[in-house]
N, C-alpha and C positions, 0 to 999 in steps of 0.2 A: 158425209158418212153417217150412217145410223148404227147405233149399238144396242144390243139386247143381251141379257145375261141369264144363265141357267146354272144351278148348283146341283151336282150329282153327289148325293149323300152316300151312294154305294161305292163310288169310285171305279166302277167296272163297266159303265155304259160305253158303247162304241158310237162312232159317228152316225151310223145308220139309225140307231135308236134315238140319239140325241137330236138329230135333225127334225124329228117329229114331235119333240117336246115343246111345251109352251114357254117361250122366253119372255123375260120382263125387261121393258125398255129402261135404259140408264142414260145419264147425261154424258159425262166425260170419262169418269173412272169406274172401273170395276172395284168395288169395296166389299171384301168378305172377311177381313181380319185374319186371325190365326185359326185356321180350320183344317180338318183332314179331308173335307169334301173336295172333289175335283170341280174346278170352275170352268164353265164354257162361255165363250163370248161370240155372238153372231154379229157379223159386220156386213153391212150392205153398202158397197162402194158405188157412188153415182157414176153415170156415164161420163166419159172424158175423151178428149182427142189426144191426150198424152199417150205415148207408146208404152213407157215404163213408169211405174209408180213405186214408191217406197213405203212399205208398211212399217212404221216405227213403233217400238214397244219399250216402255220404261216402267219400272226401274230395271237395272241390269242384274240385281241380285236374285231375280226369279229363277228357279231351278230348271224347269222344263216347260217349254212352250211349243205346241204343235199346231201348225197351220193346215187346215183341210179345205180343199176346193174341189168342185165337181170335175171329173175327168170327162171332157167333152168328147173324146174319142171312144169312150166306153161308158155309155149311160148306166147310171146306178152305181158306178165306181167312184172312188175318191182318191185324189192325189194328196200326199202329206209331206210336209217338211218340218224339221225340228231344230230348235235352237235353245239357248238358255245358259245359265251360269255354270252348269256342270259339263258343258260341252267346250271343247278346246276352241280357242279364239281362231286358230288357223283353219278350223273345219267349218266355221260359220259361213252362211251364205252372204250375210251382210256384215262386213267387218268394220264396226264402229265401236269404240271403247265404251261410250256412255249410253248406248242404246242397243237393244236387240232389234231384230226385224227381218223382213223378207222383201224381195223384189217381186212385184206382181205385174201382170200385163194390164195395161189400160184397155177398157172396153167402151164402146159407144153407148152401151146399155148398162143399167145397174147390174152388179154381180154380187153374189153372197159368198162370204167366207166364214169359216168357223175356227176359233182359236181355243185350244184346250190347255188349261194351266194346272200344273201340279208343282207345288212348292212347299218347302218346310218353313219358309218365311211368311210374312203377312201377304195375303192375297190382295194386294193393291196394285192395279195394273192400268196404265194409260196407253191407249192405242190411237194412232192417227195415220192417215194416208196422205202423203205429200208427193209432189213432183220431185225429181232429183235435185233441181236447183233450190227449191224451198227447203228440202231436207238438209242439204249441205249448209245453207245459211243458218238454219236453226241449230245445227251442230256447232257451228263456229260461235254463235252467241252463248250457247251453254258452256263451251270450253272457256270463254272469256270470263263468264260469271264464276266458274269454278276456280280459275286462276286468281281472280280477285279475292275470292273467299280464302284460298290458301295463302295469298300474300298477306292478308290481314292477320290470319292465325299465326303465320310464321313470324311476322313482325312482333306480335305479342309474346311469342316464345323467346325471341332474341332479347326483347326488353326484360323479360323475367330472368333470363340467363345472365344478363348484365347486372341486374339487381342482386342475383344470387351470388355471383362471384365477388361483388363488392361487399356484400354483407350476407353471408349464408344464413338462410332461415328456412325452416322445415316447410312452411306454407308456400314460399316462393318456389322451392324445389318441386313440390307437388304440382304447382301450377304449370311448370315446364312440362312435366309428365302428362298433365291434363291436356295441354295444347298438342303435344306430339301424338297422343292417343287419338284425339279428335281428327287430326290431319290424316293419320293412317286410316281411320274409319271412313273419312270422306273419300279418300282415294280408292278404298276397297269397294264401297257400295256404289260408287260412280263407275266402276268397271275398269279403272286404269291399270290394275294389276294383271288383268287377263292377257293382254298382249305380251307380257313379260314371262308368262309361265309356259314351259315347253308342253307340247301336245301330250306326251306320255304322263305328265303330272297335272293334267287339266282339272282333276277332281280337287286338287289343293286350293284352287281359286275359291270355290264355295266354302271350304273349310276355313280358309284364312279369313274370309269375309265374316263368317260367324264368330270367329275368335275376336275379331276387331269389335264386333257389336257387343260381345260380353265384356270385353276389357274396358271400354269407355265407361260402362256403368260402374264397374268396380273402382276405377280410378276416380270417377266423379264422386262416389260416396265417400271415399277416404279424404278427398280434398274438402268437401263440405263439412265433414266431421272435424277436421283439424281447424277449419275456419271458424266454426261455431263454438268449439270447446271453450275459448276464453270468455265467452259471453254467459257461460253457465246456464244453458237452457234446461228444459225438463230432462232429468237424467234418464228416465225410462224411455223417452223418445230417442235420446242419444244412443242408448243401448240397442234399441230396435234398429236404428240406422246402421250402426256398425255390425249388427247381426245380419242385416240384409247383404252386407259385403261378404259375409261368410259363405254365401251360396256360390261364390265364384268358382272355387275348386270343384264343387259338386257339379256345377253346370258344365265345366270343361270335361269332367269325367263322362257325363252323360252325352256330350257332343261326340267324343271319340268312341263312345260305345254304340253309336248308331241311333241316338234318340234326338236328332237335330230339331225336329218339329216341336217336340215337347219342351226341349231346352229353350228354344227361342220364344215360345209362348210364355213360359215361366219368367224368362228374362224381361219380357214386355210388361208383365204384371209387377215385377220388382221395380221397373222404371216408374210405373204408375204409382206404386206405393211410396217411392222416394219423392216423387213430385208432390204428393199430398202430405208428406211428412215435413218437408223442409220449411214451408211457411209457418206451420204451428211452432216448430222449434225456434224460428226467428222471433215469433211473437211472444214466446215464453222466456226470452233472454232476460236474465236478471242483473247482469253486471254491466256497468257502463262507466268505466274509469278512463278518462281521456288519455292519461299517461300510459295505459297498458292496453286498452281496447279501442281500436280504430277500424272502421268508422263507428259512429254512434249507433245505438240501438234503433233510433228512428230511421237513419239511413239504411241500416241492415234490413229492416222490415220492408222498406220500399223496394230495395234491390231483390229480395226474395219473393215479393209479390209479383214483380215483373218476370222474374225467372220462372215461377210456377205457372203463370199465365202462358208464357211462351212454350213451356214444356207440354202443357196440356193441349194446346192448339196443335202441336206437332204429333203427339202420341195418340190422341183419340181417333183420328182417321186411320192410323195404322192398326188400331185395335178393331176397326170396323164399327165404331160407336158414334161416328158423326159424319156428316156430309164432307165431301172433299172436291178439290179441283186440281188442275194440273200443277199449280204451285205447291200443293201438299206433298208432292214427290220430293221437293227440296226443303220442306218445312223443318225436318230434323237438322239440316245443315244451317238453316236460318236460326234455329234455336241455339245451336252450338256457338254460332257467331255472336248472338245476343248475350248468351251466358258468358262467353269469353270476355266480351266488352264490359259486362257488369262486374265480373270478377277482377278485371283490370282496374276498374274504378276503386274497388275495395283495396286491392294491393297497392295502387298508387297512393291512396290516402294513408295506408299503413306505412309505405315507404317514406312519404313526406314526414309523417309523425316520427318515425325512427331517425330520419336525417336530422330533424329538429332536436330530438332528444340527444342524439350523438354529438351534435354541434354544441349543445348546452353542456354536455358532459365534458367535452374537450376544453371548453372555456373554463368550466369549474376546475378541471384538472390543472390548467395553466395557472389559474388564480391560486390554487392550493400550492402549486410548485413555487410560485413567486413568494407566497406567504411563508412556505417552508424555508425558502432561501433566506428571507429576511430574519426568520426566527433562528436559523442556523448562524447567520452573521451576528445577531445579537448575542446568541449563546457563546459563540467564539470570543466576542468582545468581552462578555462577562467573565468567561473563563480566564482570559488574559488578565482582566482587571483583578479577579480574585487571586490569581497566582501572584500577581505583582504586590497586591496589598498584604497578602499573607506573608510574603517574604519581608516586606518593608516593616510590618508590625512585629513579626517574631523577633527580629534582631533587637529593637529597643526593649522589648519585654524581657529578653534574656539579660540585657544589661541592667534593667531595673531590678530583676530578681537577684543578680549578683551583688548589686550595691546595697540591697536591703540587708544582706548578711553582714555588711560592714558598718551599717549605721546603728548606733545604740538607741533602741526604742523599747518602750514597755511591751510586754508580751501581748497584751490585748491589741495595741496599735499595730504591732508587727503582724499578728495573725490576721487582722482586718485588711492590711495592705497586701499581704501575701494572697489572701483569698480573692481580692479584687484582681490581682495579676492572673491568678488561676482562672477566674471567670472570663476574663478577656481572652486568654489563651484558648480556653475551651470553646468559646464562640468562634474564634478564628478557625480552629480545627474542624468544627462542625460545618462551617461554610465551605471549607476546602473538600471535606468528605462528601458534602451534598453535591458539589459540582461533579465529582468523580462518579457518584452513584447515578446521577441523571444522564451522564454521558456514557454510562456503562463501560467505563475503562478501569474499574476497580478490579484488582487481582486478589484472590483469596488463597491462602496457604494454610494447611492444617498442621498444627503442632499440639503437643500435650499441654493442657492448661489446667491450672488449679483455680477454679472460680472463687472459692472462699477466700483464699489469700489475696486475689485480685480485688475483691470487694472490700476487704479490710484495709488495704492500701488506699483505695479510693475514699473510703470513709474517713481515714486519717487526714487525707488532703482537704476534705470538707469539714474536718473537726466535728464530726457527728457520730463517731464510733460509739460513744456512750449512750446514744438514743436508739441504737439498732439492736433488735432481737433476732439473732441468727438461729435458724433451725436447719441443720444439714443432715440429710439421710444418706444412706449408702448409695453412691452413684458409681456407674461404670467408668472405666478409663475414658477421659473426655478429651477429644481432639477437635481443635477449632483454630480459627485465625485469631491470635492473641490481640492484635490491634483492633480488629473489628469487634471482638467480644468486649474489650475494654471500653470501646466507644459506646456500645449499647448499654452496658452496665453503668457507665458514668452518667449517661443521660437519664436512665431510670432512677438512679440514686439521687442525682441532682434534682430531678423532678419531685421526688418524695421529700427531700430536704427543704426545698423552696416552699412547697405549697402545703406542707403539714403544719398545723398550729405549733407555735413555740412550745418546747418541752414535751410534745406528744411523742409516742413511741412509733418506730418504723419497724415493720416485720418483714424479714426476708427469709424465704424458704427455698432450699435447694434440694431437689430430689430426682430420682430416676423416674422416667415416665415414657411409656411406649407411644410412638406416633402412629401415623397412618400406615397400615400394613404391618403393624407390630414392629416398626423400626425402633431401634434403641435410641434413647435421647435423654436429655436433662432438662428439667423445668426450673425456672426461676420465678418465684412469686413475690411481688412487692406489694405490701398493703400498708396504707397509712390513712389517717383522718384527713379531711379537707374542710376548709372553712365555707366554701361555696361549691355548688355542683357545676361541673363543666358541661358543655353540649357534647354528649357522647358520640353522636354520628359525625361530628366534625373534629373529634379529638386528635385524629391522626392526619388531618388535612395540613397541607403546607401553609405556614404563616398563621395558623390559627392560634389565638390566645384568648383564654376566658377573660371576661370583663374584670374579674377580681384579681387577675394576675398582672395587671398593668404596673403595679408597684415594684415588680421584680424585673430584673434585666433579662433580656432574651429576645430572640427573633421569631419564636414560634416554629422552629424547624427541628427541635430535638426529637419529639416523638415521631414526626414524619420520617426523619433520617433513621431513627431506631428501627421502625418497621421495615424500611427499605433494606437496611443492612441485615436484619433478621431473615428476610426473604432471600437475600443474596447468599446467606449462609445455609439455605435450605430449611429454615425454620419459620416460625410465625410469632407475632406479637399481638395480643388482644387485651382489651380493657373491659372492666365491668364495675358497676356500682353496687356496694353493699352498705347502705347508709349506716353511719356517716363516713364510711371508708370507701376508698377507691382501690381496685386491685388491678395490677398489671401482670399478665401471665406470658412469660417468654419461654418458648420451647425451641431447643436446638438439637439437631442430631448429634449423637455421641461419636 
């Protein structure tokens, strides 16, 4: 068979006029791209002994194809038959889903036919003449290849669905949509929907195919946008990419408004723009953190280089910008298969990285739970031990305190012994309160308190009342937990008494002071000289003791416990240095 082409720029020439035009010989395909011109193909079929021949035309998304042949019974007249995507499948002369065509009579001498093509899609048309047996065999081969394509795409979709339901991720969900849209697109452009559409709705076949073409572009853009975003490529390029996706509703509106040709042409240019944009975006990727971004930027660049090359090879013949052969009719499907496999590699690496990260997180969680269990066990044992030792030590201390009252001793010796008993009892109380605070089992009750009286009683216990300068301003009625308040005031007073130089004065100021949000409260300010400066950032740390404080008894938990109790009461405790004095500021809500 010999082929020659002619392009009618007016779109109005008839067969009589066209048959006298100069046709340009072509190889296998008519390639005209997206054009409003009417394309004509002159076919010269060689002589054959076959009685019937099949003239096969691909692809099936071509809108209208008219065959003209000379009417032997009426010289100068022409016989015509029409088929195409806009014609009902049931009304077509040659009913094959994946090809258009006509049945022609075999002649012993060469015979000339003319094909007229009008389509809103790309004017890419392959025509061949085969015997019935050869045509059927070729149909079967093409069906097998398409089924193979759909099987791979469906397997990738099922794999993605399994990954998505195991660990939902936005990109995996988009990949499922990506696969589904490409499979629908393949089924549509190969003509498989045509037999399923009733005759009265035959126009829907062409419309549905156009929608499928627009949709895969929109879904693909969103998929690549989400995939590239973690790599932080050029932001203007990413904005341009997502901006191209914004054309989708405009294109749909144009399609349903009767501008199919213009819409499909613009869509093809968008595909070309996307193909030229994706590789630069991959090349400008700036972020490459193995824990968060998989695969690496190097792998990403290779994948997008292959993707861009595959897309350009498939789209340029459709634009009419490069030579093509019969395989070009399936190039877009080959590209979608290559792209799906490349994206599968990306998602597989991401899935493996996520699985590894999840496994490590589970192991870390198990280890943390084991450590937490051990810590809880140790804390319970310590709580039991503290409860036991507190009870066992309190009893003998009470006996010692009673016996001291009966033993005749000098006042100085008695006071020293009583103070030692008070110190030991105080340390035991702190340990017990510390355990309750850390286990958060302490209960707070509010009662009316007189802080000045409480401080004076404590000062008498420590025999330091004569060293204290009290300054009490008018304070509002003060409600607080008396036990907790006594514990904090005891610790602050004892701290001042211990670490102030001998015979130095201790200043205690009690005044009303508003807190956060003008909440009513009372401030207690303790100021005293110190022999050496403590490490202020560590002052409230558990078990912290300044080097110069080793000569005094204690565990280093007094200030730590005081701050914890103050917070439990809804207040705060701070410290500051004003050489050579240290100031503790306790604020509690009234």
